PDB file of N, CA, C, O and CB in Angstrom:
ATOM      1  N   MET A   1     319.430 143.221  93.387  1.00  0.00           N
ATOM      2  CA  MET A   1     319.000 141.911  92.922  1.00  0.00           C
ATOM      3  C   MET A   1     318.332 141.195  94.068  1.00  0.00           C
ATOM      4  O   MET A   1     318.798 141.271  95.204  1.00  0.00           O
ATOM      5  CB  MET A   1     320.185 141.086  92.369  1.00  0.00           C
ATOM      6  N   SER A   2     317.270 140.516  93.795  1.00  0.00           N
ATOM      7  CA  SER A   2     316.530 139.809  94.831  1.00  0.00           C
ATOM      8  C   SER A   2     317.186 138.466  95.142  1.00  0.00           C
ATOM      9  O   SER A   2     318.039 137.989  94.393  1.00  0.00           O
ATOM     10  CB  SER A   2     315.073 139.603  94.402  1.00  0.00           C
ATOM     11  N   ASP A   3     316.773 137.861  96.263  1.00  0.00           N
ATOM     12  CA  ASP A   3     317.273 136.538  96.607  1.00  0.00           C
ATOM     13  C   ASP A   3     316.874 135.515  95.565  1.00  0.00           C
ATOM     14  O   ASP A   3     317.604 134.551  95.333  1.00  0.00           O
ATOM     15  CB  ASP A   3     316.766 136.116  97.971  1.00  0.00           C
ATOM     16  N   THR A   4     315.714 135.710  94.926  1.00  0.00           N
ATOM     17  CA  THR A   4     315.267 134.807  93.870  1.00  0.00           C
ATOM     18  C   THR A   4     316.257 134.825  92.718  1.00  0.00           C
ATOM     19  O   THR A   4     316.610 133.772  92.187  1.00  0.00           O
ATOM     20  CB  THR A   4     313.860 135.194  93.377  1.00  0.00           C
ATOM     21  N   ALA A   5     316.706 136.007  92.329  1.00  0.00           N
ATOM     22  CA  ALA A   5     317.670 136.108  91.237  1.00  0.00           C
ATOM     23  C   ALA A   5     318.970 135.427  91.613  1.00  0.00           C
ATOM     24  O   ALA A   5     319.575 134.751  90.780  1.00  0.00           O
ATOM     25  CB  ALA A   5     317.926 137.574  90.872  1.00  0.00           C
ATOM     26  N   LYS A   6     319.421 135.592  92.870  1.00  0.00           N
ATOM     27  CA  LYS A   6     320.653 134.938  93.297  1.00  0.00           C
ATOM     28  C   LYS A   6     320.513 133.430  93.205  1.00  0.00           C
ATOM     29  O   LYS A   6     321.463 132.750  92.816  1.00  0.00           O
ATOM     30  CB  LYS A   6     321.018 135.350  94.724  1.00  0.00           C
ATOM     31  N   SER A   7     319.348 132.888  93.555  1.00  0.00           N
ATOM     32  CA  SER A   7     319.156 131.440  93.497  1.00  0.00           C
ATOM     33  C   SER A   7     319.160 130.945  92.055  1.00  0.00           C
ATOM     34  O   SER A   7     319.361 129.755  91.811  1.00  0.00           O
ATOM     35  CB  SER A   7     317.846 131.046  94.185  1.00  0.00           C
ATOM     36  N   ASP A   8     318.938 131.848  91.091  1.00  0.00           N
ATOM     37  CA  ASP A   8     318.979 131.479  89.687  1.00  0.00           C
ATOM     38  C   ASP A   8     320.382 131.613  89.100  1.00  0.00           C
ATOM     39  O   ASP A   8     320.573 131.424  87.899  1.00  0.00           O
ATOM     40  CB  ASP A   8     318.007 132.331  88.902  1.00  0.00           C
ATOM     41  N   CYS A   9     321.351 131.935  89.930  1.00  0.00           N
ATOM     42  CA  CYS A   9     322.730 132.102  89.473  1.00  0.00           C
ATOM     43  C   CYS A   9     323.301 130.746  89.065  1.00  0.00           C
ATOM     44  O   CYS A   9     323.188 129.765  89.801  1.00  0.00           O
ATOM     45  CB  CYS A   9     323.606 132.754  90.579  1.00  0.00           C
ATOM     46  N   ARG A  10     323.908 130.705  87.899  1.00  0.00           N
ATOM     47  CA  ARG A  10     324.485 129.456  87.384  1.00  0.00           C
ATOM     48  C   ARG A  10     325.812 129.119  88.047  1.00  0.00           C
ATOM     49  O   ARG A  10     326.273 127.981  87.965  1.00  0.00           O
ATOM     50  CB  ARG A  10     324.678 129.549  85.880  1.00  0.00           C
ATOM     51  N   ASN A  11     326.441 130.108  88.713  1.00  0.00           N
ATOM     52  CA  ASN A  11     327.739 129.893  89.351  1.00  0.00           C
ATOM     53  C   ASN A  11     327.704 130.495  90.750  1.00  0.00           C
ATOM     54  O   ASN A  11     328.241 131.581  90.970  1.00  0.00           O
ATOM     55  CB  ASN A  11     328.895 130.517  88.505  1.00  0.00           C
ATOM     56  N   GLN A  12     327.083 129.807  91.691  1.00  0.00           N
ATOM     57  CA  GLN A  12     326.965 130.311  93.061  1.00  0.00           C
ATOM     58  C   GLN A  12     328.331 130.570  93.695  1.00  0.00           C
ATOM     59  O   GLN A  12     328.489 131.528  94.450  1.00  0.00           O
ATOM     60  CB  GLN A  12     326.179 129.324  93.915  1.00  0.00           C
ATOM     61  N   ALA A  13     329.314 129.728  93.396  1.00  0.00           N
ATOM     62  CA  ALA A  13     330.645 129.900  93.989  1.00  0.00           C
ATOM     63  C   ALA A  13     331.296 131.206  93.556  1.00  0.00           C
ATOM     64  O   ALA A  13     332.049 131.802  94.326  1.00  0.00           O
ATOM     65  CB  ALA A  13     331.543 128.731  93.612  1.00  0.00           C
ATOM     66  N   GLY A  14     331.021 131.656  92.347  1.00  0.00           N
ATOM     67  CA  GLY A  14     331.609 132.890  91.843  1.00  0.00           C
ATOM     68  C   GLY A  14     330.677 134.081  91.902  1.00  0.00           C
ATOM     69  O   GLY A  14     330.985 135.136  91.347  1.00  0.00           O
ATOM     70  N   HIS A  15     329.536 133.930  92.568  1.00  0.00           N
ATOM     71  CA  HIS A  15     328.506 134.968  92.564  1.00  0.00           C
ATOM     72  C   HIS A  15     329.011 136.308  93.090  1.00  0.00           C
ATOM     73  O   HIS A  15     328.598 137.355  92.594  1.00  0.00           O
ATOM     74  CB  HIS A  15     327.328 134.519  93.387  1.00  0.00           C
ATOM     75  N   GLN A  16     329.893 136.293  94.078  1.00  0.00           N
ATOM     76  CA  GLN A  16     330.386 137.548  94.655  1.00  0.00           C
ATOM     77  C   GLN A  16     331.177 138.369  93.656  1.00  0.00           C
ATOM     78  O   GLN A  16     331.430 139.546  93.911  1.00  0.00           O
ATOM     79  CB  GLN A  16     331.246 137.263  95.865  1.00  0.00           C
ATOM     80  N   LEU A  17     331.575 137.803  92.534  1.00  0.00           N
ATOM     81  CA  LEU A  17     332.331 138.520  91.506  1.00  0.00           C
ATOM     82  C   LEU A  17     331.467 138.939  90.315  1.00  0.00           C
ATOM     83  O   LEU A  17     331.979 139.534  89.367  1.00  0.00           O
ATOM     84  CB  LEU A  17     333.474 137.659  91.020  1.00  0.00           C
ATOM     85  N   HIS A  18     330.180 138.640  90.349  1.00  0.00           N
ATOM     86  CA  HIS A  18     329.292 139.024  89.254  1.00  0.00           C
ATOM     87  C   HIS A  18     328.983 140.517  89.313  1.00  0.00           C
ATOM     88  O   HIS A  18     329.064 141.135  90.374  1.00  0.00           O
ATOM     89  CB  HIS A  18     327.988 138.206  89.304  1.00  0.00           C
ATOM     90  N   LEU A  19     328.630 141.086  88.171  1.00  0.00           N
ATOM     91  CA  LEU A  19     328.386 142.526  88.081  1.00  0.00           C
ATOM     92  C   LEU A  19     327.325 143.005  89.064  1.00  0.00           C
ATOM     93  O   LEU A  19     327.457 144.093  89.625  1.00  0.00           O
ATOM     94  CB  LEU A  19     327.971 142.891  86.675  1.00  0.00           C
ATOM     95  N   CYS A  20     326.291 142.227  89.282  1.00  0.00           N
ATOM     96  CA  CYS A  20     325.236 142.642  90.222  1.00  0.00           C
ATOM     97  C   CYS A  20     325.800 142.850  91.616  1.00  0.00           C
ATOM     98  O   CYS A  20     325.407 143.788  92.310  1.00  0.00           O
ATOM     99  CB  CYS A  20     324.108 141.599  90.267  1.00  0.00           C
ATOM    100  N   GLN A  21     326.713 141.990  92.031  1.00  0.00           N
ATOM    101  CA  GLN A  21     327.300 142.114  93.361  1.00  0.00           C
ATOM    102  C   GLN A  21     328.324 143.248  93.416  1.00  0.00           C
ATOM    103  O   GLN A  21     328.422 143.951  94.422  1.00  0.00           O
ATOM    104  CB  GLN A  21     327.955 140.796  93.773  1.00  0.00           C
ATOM    105  N   LEU A  22     329.079 143.423  92.341  1.00  0.00           N
ATOM    106  CA  LEU A  22     330.044 144.529  92.290  1.00  0.00           C
ATOM    107  C   LEU A  22     329.322 145.870  92.358  1.00  0.00           C
ATOM    108  O   LEU A  22     329.798 146.804  93.003  1.00  0.00           O
ATOM    109  CB  LEU A  22     330.899 144.448  91.006  1.00  0.00           C
ATOM    110  N   LYS A  23     328.169 145.964  91.691  1.00  0.00           N
ATOM    111  CA  LYS A  23     327.362 147.193  91.750  1.00  0.00           C
ATOM    112  C   LYS A  23     326.892 147.454  93.171  1.00  0.00           C
ATOM    113  O   LYS A  23     326.954 148.587  93.649  1.00  0.00           O
ATOM    114  CB  LYS A  23     326.149 147.097  90.801  1.00  0.00           C
ATOM    115  N   LYS A  24     326.418 146.410  93.853  1.00  0.00           N
ATOM    116  CA  LYS A  24     325.955 146.552  95.230  1.00  0.00           C
ATOM    117  C   LYS A  24     327.063 147.058  96.144  1.00  0.00           C
ATOM    118  O   LYS A  24     326.808 147.815  97.081  1.00  0.00           O
ATOM    119  CB  LYS A  24     325.424 145.224  95.745  1.00  0.00           C
ATOM    120  N   LYS A  25     328.306 146.631  95.864  1.00  0.00           N
ATOM    121  CA  LYS A  25     329.453 147.041  96.678  1.00  0.00           C
ATOM    122  C   LYS A  25     329.966 148.425  96.297  1.00  0.00           C
ATOM    123  O   LYS A  25     330.859 148.960  96.954  1.00  0.00           O
ATOM    124  CB  LYS A  25     330.575 146.027  96.543  1.00  0.00           C
ATOM    125  N   GLY A  26     329.404 149.008  95.235  1.00  0.00           N
ATOM    126  CA  GLY A  26     329.830 150.339  94.806  1.00  0.00           C
ATOM    127  C   GLY A  26     331.109 150.346  93.995  1.00  0.00           C
ATOM    128  O   GLY A  26     331.757 151.387  93.879  1.00  0.00           O
ATOM    129  N   LEU A  27     331.486 149.215  93.435  1.00  0.00           N
ATOM    130  CA  LEU A  27     332.719 149.102  92.650  1.00  0.00           C
ATOM    131  C   LEU A  27     332.436 149.433  91.182  1.00  0.00           C
ATOM    132  O   LEU A  27     332.574 148.584  90.302  1.00  0.00           O
ATOM    133  CB  LEU A  27     333.324 147.675  92.779  1.00  0.00           C
ATOM    134  N   LEU A  28     332.044 150.666  90.942  1.00  0.00           N
ATOM    135  CA  LEU A  28     331.592 151.070  89.605  1.00  0.00           C
ATOM    136  C   LEU A  28     332.707 151.102  88.573  1.00  0.00           C
ATOM    137  O   LEU A  28     332.448 150.865  87.394  1.00  0.00           O
ATOM    138  CB  LEU A  28     330.951 152.423  89.674  1.00  0.00           C
ATOM    139  N   LYS A  29     333.937 151.387  88.977  1.00  0.00           N
ATOM    140  CA  LYS A  29     335.057 151.345  88.022  1.00  0.00           C
ATOM    141  C   LYS A  29     335.291 149.913  87.540  1.00  0.00           C
ATOM    142  O   LYS A  29     335.569 149.688  86.362  1.00  0.00           O
ATOM    143  CB  LYS A  29     336.352 151.911  88.669  1.00  0.00           C
ATOM    144  N   GLU A  30     335.181 148.965  88.438  1.00  0.00           N
ATOM    145  CA  GLU A  30     335.331 147.544  88.080  1.00  0.00           C
ATOM    146  C   GLU A  30     334.197 147.112  87.154  1.00  0.00           C
ATOM    147  O   GLU A  30     334.430 146.399  86.178  1.00  0.00           O
ATOM    148  CB  GLU A  30     335.351 146.652  89.355  1.00  0.00           C
ATOM    149  N   VAL A  31     332.988 147.535  87.452  1.00  0.00           N
ATOM    150  CA  VAL A  31     331.832 147.219  86.606  1.00  0.00           C
ATOM    151  C   VAL A  31     332.046 147.799  85.212  1.00  0.00           C
ATOM    152  O   VAL A  31     331.804 147.129  84.208  1.00  0.00           O
ATOM    153  CB  VAL A  31     330.517 147.772  87.231  1.00  0.00           C
ATOM    154  N   SER A  32     332.496 149.038  85.160  1.00  0.00           N
ATOM    155  CA  SER A  32     332.730 149.701  83.880  1.00  0.00           C
ATOM    156  C   SER A  32     333.798 148.976  83.058  1.00  0.00           C
ATOM    157  O   SER A  32     333.650 148.818  81.846  1.00  0.00           O
ATOM    158  CB  SER A  32     333.143 151.154  84.108  1.00  0.00           C
ATOM    159  N   ALA A  33     334.847 148.547  83.705  1.00  0.00           N
ATOM    160  CA  ALA A  33     335.928 147.836  83.009  1.00  0.00           C
ATOM    161  C   ALA A  33     335.460 146.483  82.471  1.00  0.00           C
ATOM    162  O   ALA A  33     335.959 146.015  81.448  1.00  0.00           O
ATOM    163  CB  ALA A  33     337.121 147.636  83.950  1.00  0.00           C
ATOM    164  N   ARG A  34     334.508 145.858  83.154  1.00  0.00           N
ATOM    165  CA  ARG A  34     334.005 144.546  82.741  1.00  0.00           C
ATOM    166  C   ARG A  34     332.818 144.629  81.781  1.00  0.00           C
ATOM    167  O   ARG A  34     332.280 143.606  81.359  1.00  0.00           O
ATOM    168  CB  ARG A  34     333.608 143.751  83.958  1.00  0.00           C
ATOM    169  N   SER A  35     332.418 145.845  81.444  1.00  0.00           N
ATOM    170  CA  SER A  35     331.262 145.985  80.555  1.00  0.00           C
ATOM    171  C   SER A  35     331.471 147.044  79.473  1.00  0.00           C
ATOM    172  O   SER A  35     330.503 147.600  78.955  1.00  0.00           O
ATOM    173  CB  SER A  35     330.032 146.328  81.366  1.00  0.00           C
ATOM    174  N   ASN A  36     332.721 147.323  79.134  1.00  0.00           N
ATOM    175  CA  ASN A  36     333.010 148.360  78.140  1.00  0.00           C
ATOM    176  C   ASN A  36     332.845 147.890  76.700  1.00  0.00           C
ATOM    177  O   ASN A  36     332.764 148.719  75.794  1.00  0.00           O
ATOM    178  CB  ASN A  36     334.407 148.864  78.333  1.00  0.00           C
ATOM    179  N   ALA A  37     332.794 146.594  76.470  1.00  0.00           N
ATOM    180  CA  ALA A  37     332.551 146.033  75.131  1.00  0.00           C
ATOM    181  C   ALA A  37     331.680 144.790  75.293  1.00  0.00           C
ATOM    182  O   ALA A  37     332.132 143.677  75.026  1.00  0.00           O
ATOM    183  CB  ALA A  37     333.908 145.685  74.390  1.00  0.00           C
ATOM    184  N   PRO A  38     330.433 144.973  75.730  1.00  0.00           N
ATOM    185  CA  PRO A  38     329.602 143.822  76.105  1.00  0.00           C
ATOM    186  C   PRO A  38     329.217 142.917  74.939  1.00  0.00           C
ATOM    187  O   PRO A  38     329.015 143.353  73.806  1.00  0.00           O
ATOM    188  CB  PRO A  38     328.358 144.306  76.767  1.00  0.00           C
ATOM    189  N   GLY A  39     329.129 141.643  75.277  1.00  0.00           N
ATOM    190  CA  GLY A  39     328.680 140.654  74.317  1.00  0.00           C
ATOM    191  C   GLY A  39     327.726 139.657  74.955  1.00  0.00           C
ATOM    192  O   GLY A  39     327.252 138.727  74.302  1.00  0.00           O
ATOM    193  N   TYR A  40     327.444 139.867  76.269  1.00  0.00           N
ATOM    194  CA  TYR A  40     326.567 138.969  77.022  1.00  0.00           C
ATOM    195  C   TYR A  40     325.587 139.794  77.848  1.00  0.00           C
ATOM    196  O   TYR A  40     325.901 140.898  78.293  1.00  0.00           O
ATOM    197  CB  TYR A  40     327.392 138.021  77.938  1.00  0.00           C
ATOM    198  N   ILE A  41     324.410 139.243  78.042  1.00  0.00           N
ATOM    199  CA  ILE A  41     323.391 139.891  78.863  1.00  0.00           C
ATOM    200  C   ILE A  41     322.909 138.894  79.916  1.00  0.00           C
ATOM    201  O   ILE A  41     322.825 137.693  79.662  1.00  0.00           O
ATOM    202  CB  ILE A  41     322.198 140.403  77.987  1.00  0.00           C
ATOM    203  N   CYS A  42     322.596 139.414  81.100  1.00  0.00           N
ATOM    204  CA  CYS A  42     322.081 138.585  82.187  1.00  0.00           C
ATOM    205  C   CYS A  42     320.563 138.558  82.119  1.00  0.00           C
ATOM    206  O   CYS A  42     319.925 139.608  82.037  1.00  0.00           O
ATOM    207  CB  CYS A  42     322.559 139.111  83.567  1.00  0.00           C
ATOM    208  N   HIS A  43     319.986 137.378  82.151  1.00  0.00           N
ATOM    209  CA  HIS A  43     318.529 137.245  82.114  1.00  0.00           C
ATOM    210  C   HIS A  43     317.891 137.523  83.473  1.00  0.00           C
ATOM    211  O   HIS A  43     316.667 137.615  83.569  1.00  0.00           O
ATOM    212  CB  HIS A  43     318.146 135.852  81.642  1.00  0.00           C
ATOM    213  N   ASN A  44     318.697 137.655  84.520  1.00  0.00           N
ATOM    214  CA  ASN A  44     318.156 137.992  85.842  1.00  0.00           C
ATOM    215  C   ASN A  44     318.023 139.494  86.026  1.00  0.00           C
ATOM    216  O   ASN A  44     316.988 139.972  86.491  1.00  0.00           O
ATOM    217  CB  ASN A  44     319.043 137.415  86.940  1.00  0.00           C
ATOM    218  N   CYS A  45     319.077 140.255  85.661  1.00  0.00           N
ATOM    219  CA  CYS A  45     319.079 141.690  85.970  1.00  0.00           C
ATOM    220  C   CYS A  45     319.288 142.583  84.746  1.00  0.00           C
ATOM    221  O   CYS A  45     319.317 143.807  84.869  1.00  0.00           O
ATOM    222  CB  CYS A  45     320.151 141.984  86.981  1.00  0.00           C
ATOM    223  N   ASN A  46     319.432 141.979  83.576  1.00  0.00           N
ATOM    224  CA  ASN A  46     319.645 142.706  82.320  1.00  0.00           C
ATOM    225  C   ASN A  46     320.979 143.441  82.240  1.00  0.00           C
ATOM    226  O   ASN A  46     321.157 144.294  81.370  1.00  0.00           O
ATOM    227  CB  ASN A  46     318.540 143.689  82.123  1.00  0.00           C
ATOM    228  N   ALA A  47     321.910 143.129  83.121  1.00  0.00           N
ATOM    229  CA  ALA A  47     323.253 143.716  83.032  1.00  0.00           C
ATOM    230  C   ALA A  47     323.939 143.175  81.788  1.00  0.00           C
ATOM    231  O   ALA A  47     323.681 142.049  81.361  1.00  0.00           O
ATOM    232  CB  ALA A  47     324.097 143.405  84.312  1.00  0.00           C
ATOM    233  N   GLU A  48     324.814 143.985  81.215  1.00  0.00           N
ATOM    234  CA  GLU A  48     325.600 143.569  80.047  1.00  0.00           C
ATOM    235  C   GLU A  48     327.061 143.501  80.462  1.00  0.00           C
ATOM    236  O   GLU A  48     327.541 144.352  81.212  1.00  0.00           O
ATOM    237  CB  GLU A  48     325.404 144.553  78.835  1.00  0.00           C
ATOM    238  N   ALA A  49     327.767 142.486  79.973  1.00  0.00           N
ATOM    239  CA  ALA A  49     329.164 142.277  80.340  1.00  0.00           C
ATOM    240  C   ALA A  49     329.976 141.808  79.147  1.00  0.00           C
ATOM    241  O   ALA A  49     329.449 141.271  78.172  1.00  0.00           O
ATOM    242  CB  ALA A  49     329.273 141.266  81.477  1.00  0.00           C
ATOM    243  N   ASN A  50     331.280 142.030  79.260  1.00  0.00           N
ATOM    244  CA  ASN A  50     332.204 141.567  78.227  1.00  0.00           C
ATOM    245  C   ASN A  50     332.287 140.040  78.215  1.00  0.00           C
ATOM    246  O   ASN A  50     332.369 139.430  77.150  1.00  0.00           O
ATOM    247  CB  ASN A  50     333.600 142.172  78.446  1.00  0.00           C
ATOM    248  N   ASP A  51     332.265 139.426  79.398  1.00  0.00           N
ATOM    249  CA  ASP A  51     332.449 137.986  79.541  1.00  0.00           C
ATOM    250  C   ASP A  51     331.273 137.355  80.278  1.00  0.00           C
ATOM    251  O   ASP A  51     330.727 137.946  81.210  1.00  0.00           O
ATOM    252  CB  ASP A  51     333.757 137.685  80.279  1.00  0.00           C
ATOM    253  N   ALA A  52     330.893 136.171  79.863  1.00  0.00           N
ATOM    254  CA  ALA A  52     329.754 135.472  80.460  1.00  0.00           C
ATOM    255  C   ALA A  52     329.964 135.185  81.938  1.00  0.00           C
ATOM    256  O   ALA A  52     328.996 135.191  82.699  1.00  0.00           O
ATOM    257  CB  ALA A  52     329.495 134.175  79.724  1.00  0.00           C
ATOM    258  N   GLU A  53     331.193 134.936  82.371  1.00  0.00           N
ATOM    259  CA  GLU A  53     331.439 134.590  83.777  1.00  0.00           C
ATOM    260  C   GLU A  53     331.183 135.751  84.737  1.00  0.00           C
ATOM    261  O   GLU A  53     331.197 135.558  85.953  1.00  0.00           O
ATOM    262  CB  GLU A  53     332.862 134.113  83.940  1.00  0.00           C
ATOM    263  N   ASP A  54     330.953 136.941  84.214  1.00  0.00           N
ATOM    264  CA  ASP A  54     330.656 138.101  85.059  1.00  0.00           C
ATOM    265  C   ASP A  54     329.162 138.264  85.330  1.00  0.00           C
ATOM    266  O   ASP A  54     328.751 139.243  85.953  1.00  0.00           O
ATOM    267  CB  ASP A  54     331.193 139.362  84.411  1.00  0.00           C
ATOM    268  N   LEU A  55     328.343 137.313  84.865  1.00  0.00           N
ATOM    269  CA  LEU A  55     326.884 137.404  84.998  1.00  0.00           C
ATOM    270  C   LEU A  55     326.307 136.135  85.613  1.00  0.00           C
ATOM    271  O   LEU A  55     326.897 135.060  85.506  1.00  0.00           O
ATOM    272  CB  LEU A  55     326.236 137.664  83.632  1.00  0.00           C
ATOM    273  N   CYS A  56     325.154 136.268  86.256  1.00  0.00           N
ATOM    274  CA  CYS A  56     324.490 135.133  86.905  1.00  0.00           C
ATOM    275  C   CYS A  56     323.841 134.169  85.910  1.00  0.00           C
ATOM    276  O   CYS A  56     323.949 132.950  86.045  1.00  0.00           O
ATOM    277  CB  CYS A  56     323.441 135.640  87.867  1.00  0.00           C
ATOM    278  N   ASN A  57     323.175 134.734  84.923  1.00  0.00           N
ATOM    279  CA  ASN A  57     322.391 133.931  83.983  1.00  0.00           C
ATOM    280  C   ASN A  57     322.611 134.483  82.575  1.00  0.00           C
ATOM    281  O   ASN A  57     321.706 135.075  81.989  1.00  0.00           O
ATOM    282  CB  ASN A  57     320.865 133.940  84.359  1.00  0.00           C
ATOM    283  N   PRO A  58     323.820 134.287  82.034  1.00  0.00           N
ATOM    284  CA  PRO A  58     324.198 134.956  80.791  1.00  0.00           C
ATOM    285  C   PRO A  58     323.755 134.253  79.514  1.00  0.00           C
ATOM    286  O   PRO A  58     323.522 133.044  79.484  1.00  0.00           O
ATOM    287  CB  PRO A  58     325.661 135.114  80.757  1.00  0.00           C
ATOM    288  N   SER A  59     323.648 135.052  78.471  1.00  0.00           N
ATOM    289  CA  SER A  59     323.537 134.522  77.120  1.00  0.00           C
ATOM    290  C   SER A  59     324.146 135.571  76.184  1.00  0.00           C
ATOM    291  O   SER A  59     324.078 136.771  76.450  1.00  0.00           O
ATOM    292  CB  SER A  59     322.031 134.192  76.739  1.00  0.00           C
ATOM    293  N   PRO A  60     324.732 135.101  75.099  1.00  0.00           N
ATOM    294  CA  PRO A  60     325.352 136.048  74.161  1.00  0.00           C
ATOM    295  C   PRO A  60     324.288 136.829  73.399  1.00  0.00           C
ATOM    296  O   PRO A  60     323.161 136.369  73.219  1.00  0.00           O
ATOM    297  CB  PRO A  60     326.271 135.306  73.171  1.00  0.00           C
ATOM    298  N   PHE A  61     324.673 138.011  72.962  1.00  0.00           N
ATOM    299  CA  PHE A  61     323.796 138.785  72.103  1.00  0.00           C
ATOM    300  C   PHE A  61     324.635 139.401  70.987  1.00  0.00           C
ATOM    301  O   PHE A  61     325.851 139.552  71.109  1.00  0.00           O
ATOM    302  CB  PHE A  61     323.040 139.883  72.912  1.00  0.00           C
ATOM    303  N   MET A  62     323.972 139.742  69.925  1.00  0.00           N
ATOM    304  CA  MET A  62     324.665 140.342  68.784  1.00  0.00           C
ATOM    305  C   MET A  62     324.591 141.849  68.908  1.00  0.00           C
ATOM    306  O   MET A  62     323.530 142.413  69.178  1.00  0.00           O
ATOM    307  CB  MET A  62     324.054 139.869  67.435  1.00  0.00           C
ATOM    308  N   LYS A  63     325.723 142.492  68.708  1.00  0.00           N
ATOM    309  CA  LYS A  63     325.769 143.949  68.745  1.00  0.00           C
ATOM    310  C   LYS A  63     325.164 144.512  67.474  1.00  0.00           C
ATOM    311  O   LYS A  63     325.283 143.918  66.403  1.00  0.00           O
ATOM    312  CB  LYS A  63     327.213 144.451  68.924  1.00  0.00           C
ATOM    313  N   ARG A  64     324.519 145.651  67.596  1.00  0.00           N
ATOM    314  CA  ARG A  64     323.919 146.307  66.432  1.00  0.00           C
ATOM    315  C   ARG A  64     324.892 147.287  65.848  1.00  0.00           C
ATOM    316  O   ARG A  64     324.582 147.949  64.857  1.00  0.00           O
ATOM    317  CB  ARG A  64     322.611 147.014  66.800  1.00  0.00           C
TER     318      ARG A  64
END
């Protein structure tokens, strides 16, 4: 994720716990656990997560 995307984060204080940062740290099991039944997508990096608080710029989406 670029610095521009980080500046677009809606929760800078919790940014280190977002999926983009967990991926950078190589915590893939944690990422998998937080995205096994996604209902939100990040408009910065297109990551999908179970909960909106795990993303920088989330919005809900409907599952097909």
